[in-house]
N, C-alpha and C positions, 0 to 999 in steps of 0.2 A: 293189877287185874286179878279177880278171883278165878278159881277153877270153873265155877258156874258160868262166868262170863265167856270163858274160852269155849266151853261146850256149847253154849248158846250160839256163838258165832259159827261154830263148825256145823251145826245142825240146821241153821236157817241161812237163807241166801238173799243178798241184796240185788241179785240180778247181774247180768254180764256187762262189762265195759269192753271197749274196742280190743284191748290186748287179749281178751279171753276167747276170741274167735280165731279159727285157723282155716285156711283155704282147703276145701274138700271135706271138711268135717260134716258128718251126718248126725243130726240130733233127733232122737225119738221123743216126742213131746208127751207129757203126762195128761191125765184127765180126759180120756175118750168120752164122747157125749152120746147118750141115747136120746134121740129126738122124740119128745112126747107131744101130745096135743096141747099141753100147757105152754110149752116153749113157743109153739107155732101161734097160738092165740095171743100170747103176750107180744110177740113180734109184730103181728098185724096191728095190735092196739097201739104200740109205740111208734110205728112208722106211718100208719094210715093206709097200709097196702090194701088195694081193692081189686087186684087182678083176679078175675073170677076163677080161673083154672086152679089157683092156689088156695082160694078161700071157700070153695064149694065142692064137697064130695059128689053130690048128685050131678052137677055140671060136668065134673071130670069124668064120671062114669058114662054120662051121655055121649061124650065126644071120644071115648075109646080107652080111657085110663081105668084102672081098678080103684083108684082113690085120688084125691087131690095131692099132687106132688108138693114137697116142701119148697118154699120160695128159694130161688137160687141164691139170693144175697143173704138169707139166713144161714144157709150152709157155708157160704164164704166167710161170714162173720164168726161162725162157730169154729171153723178151722183156723182162721186168723187168730182168734182169741186163745186157742190152745197153744199157739206158737209164741205168744207174747212173753210169758215168763222166761223163756230161754233166749229170746231174740231182742225184745224191745221193751222190757219193763222199765229200763232207764232211758228210753228214747227221748231225744230232744225234738225230733220231727220224723214222721213217716213220710218219705219224700216222693214215692211214686209206686206204681204197679205196672206190670207188663205181662204178656203171655198168659193171661188168666183164661184157662180152658175148663169149662163146665162139662165134664166127661160123662156124667150120668145124673139123672134125677133121683132124688131120694124121697122116702115116704116115712110117715110117722112110725116109730118102732125101730127104725134102723139106727145103728151106732156108727159114728164117724170118729176117727182118730187122725193125728197129724204127725208129719215128720218133715224136717227141713235139711237142705244141704247148703253150706256156705259156698257160694260160687264167685264171690268178689269181695275185695277189701281195699279201701282207699283212705289213708290218713289225710285229714285236711291240713292245710299249710299252717294253721294256727297252733297245731299240736294239741289243741283242747278237745277235738272231736275227730271221729272217723265215720266213714260210711260203710255199712255192711250190706252186702247183697245176698239174698237167700232165695232158693227155689223150694217152695213148700208144697207138699201133697196132702190132700185129704183122702183117707182110705176107709172103705167100709169094713164091716166086721170080718169079711173074708180076706181082707188085705188088698182088695182091688181098688186102684185109684179112681176117685169120683170127681176130683177137682185138683187142678195144678196151677200155681201162679208164682211169679217172681215179684219180690218187693225189695226196696232198698230203704234203709233207715239210718239216720244219724244218731250216733251214741257217743257218750263222753269217753275220753281216755282216762286211764287210772289216775294220773297225776296232773291232769289239766295242762296248762301251758308249759309247765316244767318238763313235760314228757315229750316235747317236740323232737321228732325224729327218733324217739326211743321206744316205739311201739313194738319193734321186732318184726314188723311187716316188711317184706322184701319189696320195696318200691310200692307200686300200686297194681291192682289187678281188677280191672273193670270188665265185666262180662259183656259180650255182644248180645244185644236183645233184638228180637224180631219186631219189625214194624207192625205186624199183625199176626193173629193166630191163624195158621193154615196147616192142614185143611180144617174147616169148621167141624165141630162135633154136632151131628144132626140127631135130633130125638128119634128113637126107634119107633115110638108110637105114631100111628097114622091117624090124623084127625078126620072124623067122619062128617057126614052131611048134617049132623045134629048140632053143630056149633051154633049157638044162639047169640046174635048181635044184641038182642033185647036184654039178655042176661049179662053180657059184658058191659053194656052201656054205650056202645059205639057201632055204627054201620061200616066203619072204615077198615078195610082189610088191605092185604099186601098190594093189590092192584091200585089202590087209591093214593099211594104215596109216590113222590118223585124226588130224585136226587136234587139237592139244593133247596128243598122246601124247609121253611123255618116254622116252628110251632111254639108259641108262647103258652105255657101250661097254666097261666093265669093265677091259680090259687097260691097262697102263701101259708106256711105253717110255722108257728113260733116254737122254738125248742125250749122246753121247760127243764129246769134243773133236775127235778125228781125223775123225769122221763129219760133224759140222756144218761143219768147215773144208773137207772134200772136197766137200760139197754146194755151199758158197759158190763154190768154184773151178769146179765143174761148170756153175753158172749164169753164170759170168764176172762175178760181182758183186764189184767191187773196193772197195766202201765200207770206209773205214778202221775203222769201228765193228765190222765183222764180220771184217775181213781182217788187220788189223795189231795183233798182240798186244803188240808193244813200245810202240806209240803209245798204246794203250788203258791202259797201266799208270798214266799220269798223269791219267786221267779219274776222276770219282767212282766209276764202276763198277770200275775197276782191272783190267778184263779184257775180252775180246771178248764181244760180244752175239751170240746166235744170230740169223741173218737171219730176219725174220718170215715171209717166203714159205716158208722151210723148215719153220717151225712149222706153217703152214697145211697143208703137204703131209703132215706127220706126223699132224696131227689128222684129216685126210681119210682116211689109211690106217687110223687107229684106228676110224673109223666103219664099217669093213667088218663088224665084229662087231655086227650088228643092222641093217645096211643093205647087205648084200652084193650085192643086185641093183640098187643105185643106181649104175648103170654109167657114167653120163655126167653131167658138170657142164655145165649150160646157161648159168648166170649167177651172179655174185656181186653182190647188191644193196647190200651194205655190209659193212665189216669194220674192226675196230680191234684194235691190240695194246695191251692194257690195262697190261701189265707186261712187263719184259724177261725173256728166257729165257737161261740160261747153261749151259755144259757141266756135266754132272753132275745137272741137273734131270731129274726123271721126269715125263713128260707123260701126262695122262689126258684123256678127253673125254666129253661127253654131248650129246645132240641133242634138241631139241624140234621136232615137226612143226608148222609155223605154218599151212600151207595145203595142201590137196589139190586138184589142178587137172587137169581133163580137157583134152585137146588136140584141136583141130578136125581132123576127118577122119582121126584116128589112133586106131585100136582096138588097135594093138600096144603102145603106150606111154602112160604118164601122167607127170605132174610132181608133185613135192613141194617146197614151199618149207620150208627147214629153218633152224634157228639152232643151230649147233654151238659149244659153249663148251669151250675147252681150259684146263686148269689145270696148275700145276707143283707136284709133291710133295703133291698133295691128291686122293685118289680122289673120284669124282663121284657116290657113292651118294646124297648129299644134294642133288644138282642145284644147285650154287652158281651165283649170278648176280651180276653187277655191280649196284650201287645204281642205281635208276631216276632219282634226283635228281642233277643235275649238281653236282659239288662236295661231295657227301655224304662224311662221314668214312669213311676206309678202315678195313676190318676185316682180320684175318688171312686170312679167307676171300676177300675181294675182292682182296687183294694177291696171292693165289695164282692168280688168273685172268689168263692171258696172251693169250687170244684170244676174241673173239666174232665169228662169221662168219654172215652172213645170205645164203643162196644157194639156188639151185634145182637139183635133180637130176632125171634122167630114169630111169624104171624100166619094165621090161616089164609088160604086163597079161596076164591069163589069157585 
């Protein structure tokens, strides 16, 4: 090996494997992002987002904001993307999310950076992989947290099967996770009487929904290769699974997998048909990607209202806890669900489910 090869290996990184993480480690991520009009417009174009509060400055000003806030899931994906090089660039699977708390709304021109703490480590019995749990924060330019979430990701061990029991991890450490985000972060802005159902596209406000109600969002959207790759680049997500088509040819999938956060954003955009006034996401209590999504798949979604919640000292808004299920190549008229029993036999219907997301949204009241 030449000296040049040695220097090249020292200066570039292939990303972390399981043995490279230590419990309690805090990682300050590179590439803070200033959010521009361009990023916002591209995000709306790639996801089909139509929630009026986020796409119309005049509407936002009319209801009491100084400008349209940046879509909550764009902020989530930007923070997530900053964490990928240090956490999951070698990920085999992003397994789930919990305790996602949207602490503040951001606006064009603001800068967001990310940091993560390793809060759990578990080596899998095969010795080939391990699961890393991290709590990631998004911070504004002043260092104030604007977003906080936990995720867990499966990554390879350094020597694969030969490394069984040799990771150096002392047993396993799986962090306790809250079943829901509490208390909810409530937007400081008070919505005024000028909220326009005509502009949002729906007359249905908080009072019109009931726990147990199911909504088929009807529309489907096909994920195009160029679009999901542009989204991955927009979020600065450099995970090989989503980013490197050449490398993915040698995997069981044989091709790139659509980044799960982008699937969440598309599913959220689809909920506009039936939840058009659900203008703000307050929290994600839990989420899992049940099956992979690939370019060419058509996504559909349906939502169940889990809970209806009044908010203290707020007569202008109320909250709904929702569970949105997204499917690929399967319209949701039958309201498909994943089996309740862990390890239950998969069916064609359950294999079509790509996402289950438990989250809370904010709606205006009459």
